[in-house]
N, C-alpha and C positions, 0 to 999 in steps of 0.2 A: 451662395453659401449653403442655404438650406437644402437646395437640390442635391448638392454633392454629399452632404451628410445623410440625407434621406436615401440616396442610392447606396451608400455604404451600409445602412441599417437594413435595407431590403436584401442585399447580398447576405448579410449575417443571418437574417431570418430564414432564408432559404437553406443556408448551411446548417442552421440549428435543426430544421425539419429533417434533413438527411441524417444528422447525428442522432436525433430522437428515434427515428425509425430503426436505425441500426442498433441502438441501445435496447429497444424493446425486443428485437429479434435475439440479441445476445442474452438478455435476461431470461427470456422465455426458454432459450436453448439450454441454459444451465440450471433451470429450476423445474419446469413442468413439461417440457416437450418430450415426446416419445424417444426412447433410446436410439432408434435407428431412423432418425429424421434429419440428419445433418445436411443431406444433399439439397433439400429444399431451402434451408437457411442459407447455405453457401450460394445458391443461385440468386436469392434475393440480395444478399450482401454484395455480391459481385456487381449486380446492376446498380444498386444504390451507391456503392463506393465509386463506381465509374462516373455516375451522374454528378456526384459531389466533387470529384476530381475535375471534371470538365467545367463545372461552375466556378471553382476557385482559380483554375489555371487559364481561363479564357484571357487572351491578350488585352481585352478591354479593362480587366481588373487593375492593371498597373496604373492606367490613367485615372480610374475611379479612386484608387488609394491616394494618388498624388493630389487630386482635387480635394478630397476630404481632408487630407492633412493640411493643405493650404487654407482651407476654410475653418479649420478647428479653432484657431486663435480668436476668432470673432464669435465663437459659439459659447453659450453659457456653460456647457460641459466640455470645455476645451481639453482638459486632462484625459477625460474618458475617450474622446475621439482620437487623440494622438495615440493613446494606448491601444485602441482597436486597430488602428493602422499598423502600429508596431507589431502586434501579435499576428495579424494576417500576413504581413510581410515575412515574419519568421516562419509561419506555416508554409508559405509559398517556397521559401528557400529549402524546406525539407521535402516537399513533394514534387515541385515542378521539374526537377532534373530527371525524375523517374518517368519512363514511358507510360502513357495512360493505360494501355492494355496490361502491362506488367504490374502496375499499381493495383488494378482491380483484381487481377488473377491472384496476387499475393493475399489480398483480403479474403478471397474465396478459400485459398489454401489454409488460412488460419482456422476457418470454420471446420473444414474437413479434418485438419490435424487435431483440433480440440476433441472431436468425437473419437478419433483414433487413440488419442492419449487416454481418454476416459476408459476405453475398452482395454487398453494395454495395462493401465494401472489396476483395474479390477482383476486382470489375469496375472498381474505381476510379470509382464512379458515385454521387456524393453525392445527386443528384436523386432516385434511387430510395429513398434512406433518409430524405430530408427529411420526407415525410408522417409517418413514425414519430416522428422527432425533434420535430416540432411537437406531436404528442399528448403526448409525454413532458414537454416543457417546460411545456405548458399544465397538465398534471396536477400536476406538482410545484409550480408557482406557486399553483394552487388549493389544494393541500394545505397549503402554508405559510401561506396566508391563513386556512385553517380552524384550524390549530394555534395561531397567534398573530396575530389580526386587526390588532393595533396595532403589529406589529413588521415591520421590513424583511424581505421574504420570503427573500431570499438569506441573510440573517443567521440566520434560522430553520433553513435547511438547513445552514449552516456548523456550527451548534451540534450537529447530529445526528452529525457526524463528530469534532468536537473541542469538547467541552463548554466553554462560556465564550468561544469564539472569536468575535470581532466583525469587521465590515468595517473599523472604525477600526484595530484591532490588526493586521489583515492588511495594510492599506495602509501602516502605519508600518513593519512588518516588511519588506515588499517594497521600500520606499523605502531602508531601510538596506542591503539586499542590492544593489540597483541601483547605489547610490552607490559601492560597492566593486567590484562585478563588472565594470561597463562600462569603467572606466579600466584595470583589471587585464587585461581581455581585449584592450584596445587596445594595451597595452604588450607583451603576448605576440605580437600580430600584427606590431607594428612593430619591436620590439627583441629578441624572444626568439630563443634559439639553436634551430637546426633539430633536429627529432626524427625519427629514421628510422621510417617506417611502410610502406615499399614491400613488405615481406614479408607484410603483413596481408591484402591483396587477392589471394587465391589459393584453390584448393580445399582445404578441410579436411574430410576424410571424416567423414560423420555417425557412422559406427561408432566412430571415435576420439573424437568429441565426446561420445557417450553414455558412453564409458569415463571421460572427463574429468569428466562430471557426477557419476558415482559417487564419484570421488576427492574432489571438493569436498564432497559430502554426508558422506563418511567423515571428512574433516578437520574439518568443522563439528561432528561428533558427532551426526549425525542417525541414529537407530536405524532400520534398514530394517524392523523388525517393527512400527514405529509411524509411519513416514513413507514415503510412496511418491512416485515421480516419474513424471509422465505428460507428454503433449505436447498443446499447445493453440495456437490462433491467437495468443492474448495470454496470456503467463505470469501465473499467479495462485496464491494459496494459499488453501486452505479448511481451517479447523480444526473438526473435529467434536467432539472432546473431548481430554483430555490424552494419550490413547494412540492417537489417530487423526488425523493431519494429512496433507494431500495437497497437493503442489506440482506445478506444470507448468513446462515450458520450451518454446521454439520453436527448432528447429535451422535455421541458415542456412548452407548449404554453403560460402559464401565469407566467413564472418565467425565465427571461432572465439570471439572475445571476447564476442559477443552472447549466446551460450548460457552461456559461463563466468560472466558477471556476472548473467545471469538466475537461474541456479541459486544463485549466491551471495546474491542479493537475496531470492529466495523462501525460501531456507534460513534467512535471518535471521527472517523471519516465522514459519517453522515452529518454530524454537528457542523463540521467545516462547510459542507455543501449547503446545508439548510440556512446558514447565517450569512451567506454572501449577499451583498446589497441587491435587492430585487431590481434596481434600475439596470443592473448588468445582465439580467435575464435575456436570453435569445441572442446575446452577442458573444463574440469570441472570448470575452473577459469573464464569462460565468464559470463557476467552479474553481477548484484549487489552482494555485500558481505553479506548483512543481510537485513531483512525487516525493521528494525529500520533505517538503513542507506538509504534504498530505500525510505521509507516514509519521511525521512528528506528532500529529494530532491523534492518530490511531494508537501509536505506541504510548503516548502520554496518558490517554484514557485507559488503555489496557493495563499499564504497569504503574505509572506514577500516581494515578488515581485508583484504578481497580484493585491493585495489590497493596494499597496502603492500609494501615491499621484502621484508619477512620472509615474507609469504605467497607472493609470486612465487618466492622462493627455495625454498619448500616444494613448490610446484607444478612447478618447472622440470624436475626429473628425469622426472616423469610426462609432461609436455608433450614433452620430447625423445624419450621412448620412443614416444609415440603418433604424433608428427608429425615424424619424423626429417628427411624431405626438405624440409618446409615451414620448418623452423627451422635448416636447414643454413646456417652462416655468420652466424647470429644469436646475440647474447650475451644473457645473463640481464638485464643492465642495459638493453639495447636493448628487450627485451620490457617491462620495468618502465616505461620512459619512453613507449613506444607505448601501453601500457594506461592511462597517465595524461595523455596529450596533451590539450591544449585545442584543439578544432577544431569550430567551429559546424557542426551537422548538422541534418538534417530530423527525425530520429526521437527522441522524448523518452527512450524506454527505453534507447537506446544513447548518450545524451548524456554528455559528460564532466562532472566535478564543477563546473567553473567555469561552463559554459554551462547546466547543468541547470535552474537556477532561472529562467532566462529563458524556458524552455519552460513552466514552471509559471505564470509571470506571464501569458503569452499565454492560457492556459486560464482562469485566474482572472478576467481582465478580460472574456473573451468569455462565460463562463457567467454571470457576474454581470449582464452586459448582457442576456443572453437571459431570465433570470428577472425582471429589472426591466422587460422589455418594450421596451428601448431598441435591441435588435438583433433583426431578423426572422431566422428560420431560413434563409430563402432567401438572405439576405445573409451568412450565416456563412462560407462558403468565401472570399469576397473579403476579409472582415475578418481571417480567419485568415492568409491569404497576405500581407496588408499588414503585419500585425504581425511575421511571420517576416522580412519584408524589413527592417522597422525595427529589430527587436531583435537579429536574428542575421545580417542582411545576405544572406539567402538567397532565391532564387526557388523557390517550391513548384511542382514539375513536374506533380503530379497529386493527386487527392483521397486516394488510398491512402496517400501519403506526407505528406499534409496533414491535413485536417480529419477524415478517417476513421481515423486511425492508432490511436486509443485506444478501448478498449471501454466506458469509464465512462459516457458519456452514454447509450449504448444500454441500459444497465441502470438508468437514472434516477438515477445518482449525481452529482447537481449539488451542489457544495460540498465534494467530496472532494479535489480537486487541491491546495489549499493545504497539505494534510497532508503531502505529499511534501517540500515546502520546509521546513516546520516540523520534520518528522522529521529532515531532513538537519542542521538547526541543533541540535536536541536531541542528536543523535548526536555531533556535533563537540564540544559542551560536555561531554558525558558522557565522551568519550575523553580530553579534556584533564584531567579529574578522575581518571579511572581510571589514567592514566600516573603518578600520584603514588604508587600502591601496587602496580601490576603491572609487572614487568620484562618488557616485550613482546619485547625481543631474546632473552631467555632462553626465553620461551614459544615463540617461533617456532623457536628452535634445538632445542628439545625435540620439536617437531612435535605439540604437544598444546595445544589451545585451552581446556583445562579451567579454568585460572585466570580467563579472561575469562568463560566461561559461569557459573562459580560466583558471580562478583561481580555479573553482570547478573541472575542468579536472585535474589540477595539484595536488590538495589536495585529490581527491577522485575518480572521474570517471575513470581516466586512469588505475587504478589498478585492476578494476574488483574484483575478489576474490583472488588476488595474496597475499595480506597481511592479517594478522589476524584482526578480527573485531575490537578488542580493539585499535589496532594501527591506523586503519582507522578512528575510531571515534575521536581520538585525533588529527589526521591530519586534519580532516574536521573542528573540533571545535577550533583548534589553541591551544589546551591544554587539560588537563583532563576534562572529562564531569562534568558539574555542573548545575543542574536544576535551580539554582537561576537566571541564565541568562534569562531563559524562564519566570520565575516569574517577574523579573524586567521589561522585555519587555512588558508583558501583563499589568502590573501595570502602566507603563509609557504611553502606547498607550491609554488605556481606561480612564485614568485620564485626558489626553488631549482631547480625543474625546468627553467626557461627561462633561468637565469643573468641575471635582470633586475637 
């Protein structure tokens, strides 16, 4: 029994080492590496990913997993062993059907494409990135067919980010949101009281913004000995293990709220990773269970916490100290309302809560059409611009603020975007349930988010990937998932905010 489980853990430790090495390369590439250095990273990633692929897909692994699963019931950590076997088998189903050379070549392609995307975004030149995107789309479509020949390819990709998610469920979910958001946004535009925003568009020194970032991390409870903040073109979080999580932000001199809520968002991801039970370190169960659950935590801390009156009140003295001239004549209530305004914009990461899911719907519809072969890459910018006009009433002035704004497709992450909307809805339902037992007013008055961290640890963070995704969603939400909670939250918030 012990030999089988020891062999399982040995396999997982080797897999962890490959993941760690690739994560370091990726983090370095997006933060401090020289601009024209992608080739070297691509070379290393191709070698490492091929070695990791060979490790996991070796024919002996099937017997190893069978032996460990059989031995698990007699082990003191039976649930964990069974879960490790379950998740490794799931991973094998997703990679084994892909030829080894093709798998490694695609990993290399994403490194090269990421660099091409960064150059294209800087130049606002989609045409220069299009050849890379064509290869990425074609490769993912082919892999999806290899993994599940009889299944819709886009649905296969959705399942990799949110197990069990289908196109039918996505369509129904987005229909529910659209039916509520569109009329509510129209009411805000036509009947809403004015919200003061004139003070936002001015210079906010980056030195002050860096100090504000540290204040947010401190308030969130992010231990600097285990969580570091860096800068990148597109903010992201990378969890290495429960004592090493790295987040990034992007400072915009004329937009203090952009960085504030980037750090709040990525800090939510980091809290999840840092609170996974350390006994799961170095196993397949470490880290978050799904991207929907992960985004539920980032969106919860960005919006439900970060944009709350209580949190604005906590940050107000720091903001006044760091930006005295910028906030001269501005009240705490005016900042709260400005931070929560509903105002259609071009950039997803800076979108308000009400219009945010409209941004996600655009990406969901377009990437689904790309994978289905119903939309050519060359036609993507026009399709993007048309949907922004239809859904948000905006004209897209250039590729950088349009089709090139997100990093995801350059990394081959097709099927990821719906997780943001699902996560927003999970978070709203979770907060509605948490308010039954947590006195949030008292928590903010005390200036300590410990009660919220403790409850989220108990419901979600502690488990890592130990439990099935469906179980974790219900544990977080306090019951079966129901998007109506999110609809009710948005309706209540913006009705009050705009005096509708």
